[in-house]
Each structure stands twice: as structure tokens, then as C-alpha cells.
C-alpha positions as CSV (number, residue, x, y, z in Angstrom):
1,M,-21.1,18.1,-22.0
2,K,-17.8,17.7,-24.0
3,N,-16.7,15.4,-26.6
4,I,-13.7,13.6,-25.6
5,L,-11.4,11.3,-27.3
6,V,-9.2,9.1,-24.8
7,T,-6.3,7.3,-26.9
8,G,-5.1,4.1,-25.2
9,G,-9.1,4.3,-23.4
10,A,-8.8,0.5,-22.7
11,G,-6.0,0.6,-20.7
12,F,-5.1,0.7,-17.5
13,I,-4.8,4.2,-16.8
14,G,-7.0,5.4,-19.7
15,S,-10.0,3.2,-18.5
16,H,-10.0,4.9,-15.1
17,L,-9.9,8.3,-16.7
18,C,-12.7,7.2,-19.2
19,E,-14.9,6.3,-16.2
20,K,-14.2,9.4,-14.3
21,L,-14.5,11.7,-17.8
22,L,-18.5,9.9,-17.7
23,E,-19.1,10.2,-14.4
24,Q,-18.9,14.3,-15.3
25,G,-21.0,14.3,-17.7
26,N,-18.9,14.2,-21.0
27,H,-19.1,12.1,-24.2
28,I,-16.0,9.7,-24.3
29,I,-14.9,8.5,-27.4
30,C,-12.1,5.9,-26.5
31,L,-9.7,4.5,-28.9
32,D,-7.1,1.7,-28.8
33,N,-5.5,-1.1,-30.6
34,F,-5.7,-3.5,-27.8
35,F,-2.0,-4.4,-27.7
36,T,-2.1,-3.7,-24.1
37,G,-5.3,-2.6,-23.5
38,S,-7.8,-4.8,-22.7
39,R,-11.9,-4.5,-23.6
40,K,-12.5,-6.0,-20.2
41,N,-11.2,-2.7,-18.6
42,V,-14.1,-0.9,-19.9
43,E,-17.0,-3.5,-20.6
44,H,-18.6,-2.1,-17.8
45,L,-19.5,1.0,-19.2
46,F,-20.8,-0.1,-22.5
47,D,-24.1,0.6,-21.3
48,N,-23.6,4.3,-21.0
49,R,-24.8,5.9,-24.2
50,E,-22.3,8.4,-24.3
51,F,-19.4,5.9,-24.4
52,E,-18.4,4.3,-27.7
53,L,-15.3,2.3,-28.1
54,I,-13.0,2.4,-31.4
55,R,-10.6,0.3,-32.5
56,H,-7.5,1.9,-34.2
57,D,-4.0,2.5,-34.0
58,I,-2.9,6.3,-34.1
59,I,-0.1,5.4,-36.3
60,E,-2.9,6.2,-38.8
61,P,-4.6,9.1,-39.2
62,I,-8.3,9.5,-37.9
63,I,-11.1,12.5,-38.6
64,L,-13.4,13.1,-35.5
65,E,-15.2,15.4,-34.3
66,V,-13.9,16.4,-30.9
67,D,-13.1,18.9,-28.0
68,Q,-10.5,17.6,-26.4
69,I,-8.4,14.8,-26.7
70,Y,-5.8,12.8,-24.2
71,N,-3.4,10.8,-25.4
72,L,-2.6,8.2,-23.6
73,A,-1.9,5.4,-26.5
74,C,1.5,3.6,-25.8
75,P,2.7,0.4,-24.1
76,A,4.3,2.2,-20.8
77,S,5.9,-1.2,-18.9
78,P,9.7,-2.4,-20.4
79,I,8.5,-5.5,-21.3
80,H,5.9,-4.6,-23.7
81,Y,7.5,-1.5,-25.6
82,Q,10.5,-3.2,-26.0
83,Y,8.4,-6.1,-27.8
84,N,8.4,-3.9,-30.7
85,A,10.8,-1.0,-29.8
86,I,10.2,0.2,-33.8
87,K,6.5,0.3,-33.2
88,T,6.7,2.2,-29.9
89,I,8.8,5.1,-31.6
90,K,6.7,4.9,-34.4
91,T,3.8,5.6,-31.6
92,N,5.4,8.8,-30.2
93,V,6.6,10.1,-33.2
94,L,3.7,9.3,-36.1
95,G,0.9,8.5,-33.7
96,V,1.6,12.2,-31.9
97,T,1.9,13.6,-35.0
98,N,-1.5,12.4,-36.2
99,M,-3.2,13.5,-32.7
100,L,-1.6,16.8,-33.1
101,D,-3.2,17.2,-36.7
102,L,-6.7,15.8,-35.5
103,A,-6.3,18.5,-32.5
104,D,-5.5,21.0,-35.0
105,S,-7.9,20.4,-37.5
106,A,-11.0,20.1,-34.8
107,K,-9.3,23.3,-32.6
108,A,-9.4,20.6,-29.7
109,R,-7.5,20.9,-26.8
110,I,-5.0,17.9,-26.7
111,L,-2.9,16.5,-23.2
112,Q,-0.1,14.3,-24.1
113,A,1.0,11.8,-21.5
114,S,4.6,12.2,-21.1
115,T,6.5,10.3,-18.6
116,S,9.1,10.3,-15.7
117,E,11.4,8.5,-18.2
118,V,12.3,11.7,-20.1
119,Y,14.4,12.4,-16.9
120,G,16.4,9.3,-17.7
121,D,18.6,8.0,-14.6
122,P,18.5,11.2,-13.2
123,I,21.6,12.9,-11.7
124,V,18.7,15.3,-9.9
125,H,16.8,14.5,-7.0
126,P,14.1,14.7,-6.8
127,Q,13.3,15.7,-10.4
128,K,11.8,19.3,-11.5
129,E,10.2,20.3,-14.4
130,S,13.1,22.3,-15.7
131,Y,15.7,19.4,-15.4
132,W,16.6,18.2,-18.9
133,G,17.4,14.7,-18.1
134,N,20.0,11.9,-18.5
135,V,18.8,9.6,-20.8
136,N,21.0,7.0,-23.1
137,P,19.8,8.0,-27.1
138,I,20.8,4.4,-27.8
139,G,19.6,2.4,-25.1
140,I,17.0,-0.5,-25.1
141,R,14.7,1.7,-23.1
142,S,15.4,4.8,-25.5
143,C,12.3,3.7,-27.8
144,Y,9.9,4.7,-25.1
145,D,12.2,7.3,-23.2
146,E,13.7,9.2,-26.6
147,G,9.6,8.5,-28.1
148,K,8.2,10.4,-25.4
149,R,10.9,13.2,-25.3
150,V,10.5,13.6,-29.1
151,A,6.6,13.7,-28.2
152,E,7.0,16.4,-26.0
153,T,8.9,18.4,-28.7
154,L,6.0,17.8,-31.2
155,M,3.5,19.1,-28.7
156,M,5.6,22.5,-28.4
157,D,6.2,22.8,-31.8
158,Y,2.7,22.4,-33.2
159,N,2.0,25.3,-30.1
160,R,4.7,27.5,-31.4
161,Q,4.0,26.9,-35.1
162,H,0.3,26.3,-35.4
163,N,-1.0,27.6,-32.1
164,V,-2.5,23.8,-31.4
165,D,-3.8,24.3,-27.4
166,I,-1.6,21.8,-25.8
167,R,-1.1,20.4,-22.4
168,I,1.9,17.9,-21.0
169,I,1.9,16.0,-18.1
170,R,5.2,14.1,-17.2
171,I,3.6,10.9,-15.2
172,F,5.5,9.0,-12.2
173,N,4.9,5.5,-11.8
174,T,1.5,4.4,-11.3
175,Y,-0.3,1.7,-9.7
176,G,-4.2,0.4,-9.1
177,P,-6.7,-1.7,-10.4
178,R,-6.5,-2.9,-14.1
179,M,-2.7,-3.0,-14.2
180,A,-1.8,-5.9,-16.6
181,Q,-0.5,-8.8,-14.8
182,N,1.6,-9.9,-17.4
183,D,3.2,-6.2,-17.7
184,G,6.5,-6.5,-15.9
185,R,6.0,-3.4,-13.3
186,V,7.4,-3.8,-9.8
187,V,4.0,-3.2,-8.5
188,S,2.0,-5.9,-10.6
189,N,5.0,-8.4,-10.1
190,F,5.5,-8.1,-6.7
191,I,1.4,-8.7,-6.0
192,V,1.0,-11.5,-8.2
193,Q,4.5,-13.1,-6.9
194,A,3.1,-12.8,-3.5
195,L,-0.2,-13.7,-3.8
196,K,0.9,-17.1,-5.2
197,N,3.5,-17.3,-2.6
198,E,6.2,-17.5,-5.1
199,D,10.0,-15.9,-4.7
200,I,9.9,-12.2,-5.5
201,T,12.2,-11.2,-7.8
202,I,14.0,-8.0,-7.2
203,Y,16.4,-6.6,-9.9
204,G,19.8,-5.2,-8.7
205,D,20.3,-5.0,-5.0
206,G,16.6,-3.5,-4.0
207,S,18.2,0.1,-3.2
208,Q,17.1,1.9,-6.5
209,T,14.2,4.2,-5.4
210,R,11.0,5.2,-7.0
211,S,8.0,6.9,-6.2
212,F,4.4,5.2,-6.5
213,C,1.0,7.1,-7.5
214,Y,-2.2,5.6,-7.2
215,V,-4.5,5.5,-10.1
216,D,-7.6,7.8,-8.8
217,D,-4.7,10.5,-8.0
218,L,-3.0,10.4,-11.5
219,V,-6.8,10.9,-12.9
220,R,-7.2,13.9,-11.0
221,G,-3.9,15.7,-12.2
222,M,-4.8,14.8,-15.6
223,I,-8.3,16.2,-15.4
224,A,-6.8,19.0,-13.5
225,L,-4.0,19.9,-16.1
226,M,-6.6,19.9,-19.1
227,N,-9.0,22.0,-17.8
228,T,-6.7,24.3,-16.5
229,E,-6.2,27.7,-18.5
230,N,-2.9,29.8,-19.6
231,F,-0.6,26.5,-17.9
232,I,0.6,24.3,-20.7
233,G,3.4,21.9,-18.5
234,P,4.9,20.4,-18.5
235,V,4.3,19.2,-15.2
236,N,5.1,16.3,-12.7
237,V,2.0,14.4,-11.3
238,G,2.8,11.6,-9.4
239,N,3.4,11.0,-5.6
240,D,6.7,12.4,-3.9
241,G,6.7,9.6,-1.1
242,E,9.9,7.8,-2.1
243,Y,10.6,4.0,-1.7
244,T,13.5,1.7,-2.2
245,I,12.5,-1.2,-4.3
246,L,13.3,-4.0,-1.5
247,D,11.2,-1.9,0.8
248,L,8.2,-2.5,-1.3
249,A,8.6,-6.0,-1.5
250,K,8.8,-5.8,1.9
251,I,5.3,-3.9,2.5
252,I,3.5,-6.1,0.0
253,I,4.7,-9.4,1.7
254,E,3.2,-8.0,4.9
255,L,0.1,-6.9,3.5
256,T,-0.7,-10.3,1.5
257,N,0.5,-12.3,4.4
258,S,2.6,-14.3,2.0
259,S,5.3,-16.5,2.6
260,S,7.3,-15.3,-0.5
261,K,11.0,-15.2,-0.2
262,I,12.8,-12.1,-1.8
263,I,15.5,-13.2,-4.4
264,F,17.9,-10.7,-6.6
265,K,19.0,-11.0,-10.3
266,P,20.7,-8.6,-12.5
267,L,20.0,-4.9,-13.1
268,P,18.3,-4.6,-16.5
269,S,20.3,-2.0,-18.5
270,D,20.0,1.7,-18.1
271,D,17.3,0.7,-15.1
272,P,16.9,4.5,-13.0
273,C,18.8,4.2,-9.6
274,Q,16.6,6.9,-8.2
275,R,13.1,8.5,-9.2
276,K,11.2,10.8,-7.3
277,P,8.6,14.1,-8.6
278,D,9.5,17.3,-7.1
279,L,5.9,18.4,-7.0
280,S,5.9,22.3,-6.5
281,L,4.7,23.6,-10.0
282,A,1.5,20.7,-9.6
283,K,0.7,22.3,-6.7
284,E,1.2,25.7,-7.5
285,K,-0.6,25.6,-11.2
286,L,-3.2,23.2,-10.6
287,G,-3.5,22.7,-6.7
288,Y,-2.2,19.3,-7.0
289,A,-1.3,16.7,-4.2
290,P,-1.6,13.1,-3.7
291,T,-4.2,12.0,-1.1
292,V,-4.2,8.0,-1.2
293,H,-1.4,6.6,0.7
294,V,0.9,3.6,-0.8
295,K,-0.3,1.3,1.7
296,D,-4.2,2.0,1.0
297,G,-3.5,2.3,-2.7
298,L,-1.7,-1.7,-2.3
299,L,-4.6,-2.9,-0.4
300,K,-6.9,-2.3,-3.1
301,T,-4.8,-3.2,-5.9
302,I,-4.0,-6.4,-3.7
303,E,-7.6,-7.1,-3.7
304,Y,-8.0,-6.7,-7.7
305,F,-5.3,-8.9,-8.6
306,Q,-6.9,-11.5,-5.9
307,N,-10.0,-11.6,-7.9
308,V,-7.8,-12.0,-11.5
309,L,-6.3,-14.7,-9.9
310,L,-9.2,-16.5,-8.7
311,D,-11.0,-16.1,-12.1
312,A,-8.1,-17.3,-13.9
């Protein structure tokens, strides 16, 4: 049994990670400030004696005895991370520094949840870990994009300077149950609009592409990286199936039997035109490959949102 800290553990991805780590027989400390996370996401774990929940913001230091740290704390959707851009970049700089200091003092291994956003609007396709990216450092998304790039820098410098045991994972678009209904991400937006038979809103002409990874596949990749020796990353983890946003909307309309119409609005600033992971390194180092087909994952996510809307 390991003592494992999951920051952002009451969030969408964090709650699934806590669940899986508990199943594997670990003691889990879930830490969250509940800006985007929710107690509802983890309340089914409260009866487990090996689960504890702490309300805390990683911008403030904390002292704990832990063996591993998964640092997921940071709003990940544009609506939320742009709501308080300064707080977002503080989370990625001050917060990551605090978690690295904790890892250093506790002699713990730390995994940083980085993102495909470090590649910006890529001019290399698909994106390999060796690609340095095409990021606007002064745009409305830079609090998140550049914040995560700085977080990677901090991880590498703590590793080189203090020999902190680090792992860096670059997460591509992830979806599944417990996504926030109001987070503005394309999968949750489309599903909720389709279930309500409302117009489905596409920003731009819908030709921009994304790759969608079901949350169970991502969690499996995260745990594999954390427990792999002699490899720190960064490594892409996601699903390398590539879909246009328009295709995604049509698939969701079909799966929900919705009468929704598709409407188009202007594309937001700095929105990437294409995004697809090269998973060669993840396959080589982690034995990772996605297993959940997009339609199968979408059906599970649709079922989740049907229940959310029924309870509303």
C-alpha cells in the first residue's frame, strides 16, 4: 500500500484516478479547492477507510507524508481557466513549485498532468514529444498553455537540480462520465445540447480536428507512467483517432437520436486547427494503446449526462 496524493482529485479526471488507485489497494489523499471539482464526484468513496478528502488550494504550501503525488490541480477548460487567468498561471507556477517542494521533502515521486496545449496551434502533425510547439505567449489561452509549459520547466529543473523523481504526461482531449456540464468543452457541450434538442453550436466551420480519449484509457496511461522506472517523459497519452468537430457533432446527434440543428459561430482566438497525438513513445515505454472506441465512450458519457439532466 502506498500513500498517494491526488491534487485536483475531486475533478473529472482526478475522481476516476482516485477510484482506480483505491481499487489497487492504496491509501488516497484527495486534495481539491472545489473551483471546478465537486464533492459529488468522490462522495461514493467516503465510506472507504483508505480515502481522505482535504479542501486546499495548492497555491498555498502543505506538508504531508506521501509516496506518490499526481498533480492534476488546474482548471482545464477555457471557460474556467480564463475566468481568472492570473489564478490559473499561479496554479501552474506557485502550485507546481509547492508540490515539487513537497515531493522533495517527502522523497515522493511526482507526476505532472501536462497537456497537448503545450503544442499550441501545431504546425507539426501529428504531434510528437520532440515538437516544441507553436504557442502565443500573450493570448487569452496563454495562462493555461504557457502555464503548463512553465510547469514542465519546473519539473525538469527540480529533477536536474534537486534530483526530484518526476514524471510528465501530456494529456490530449479526454471525455467521459463526471465531466462538468458547464465546462464549455466540446463533448459535454454537444451532448447536453443534443439531449435537450437545442441547436448544437460549432465555433468556426467545424473542420478543425481533435482526438478524443475516454477517461479510463487516460487513467491507465497515467498509472503506467507513474510506475515505470527509468523514464520520466514527457509522453503523450490520448487516443490517436482524429475527428473533425463537425463529424463529432453528427455522431452525437446520431447516438442521442436528437432533433438538434447545427449552427456555426466565430472561432475563438488562438483555437488550434488540428490536434492528434503521436503515441509511439507511449507504446514503446508504457505499452500503452487506447482501447475504448469513441462511439462506445460517447454512449457511456451520454448515459451519464442523461442522468444529470434528470436530476436537475
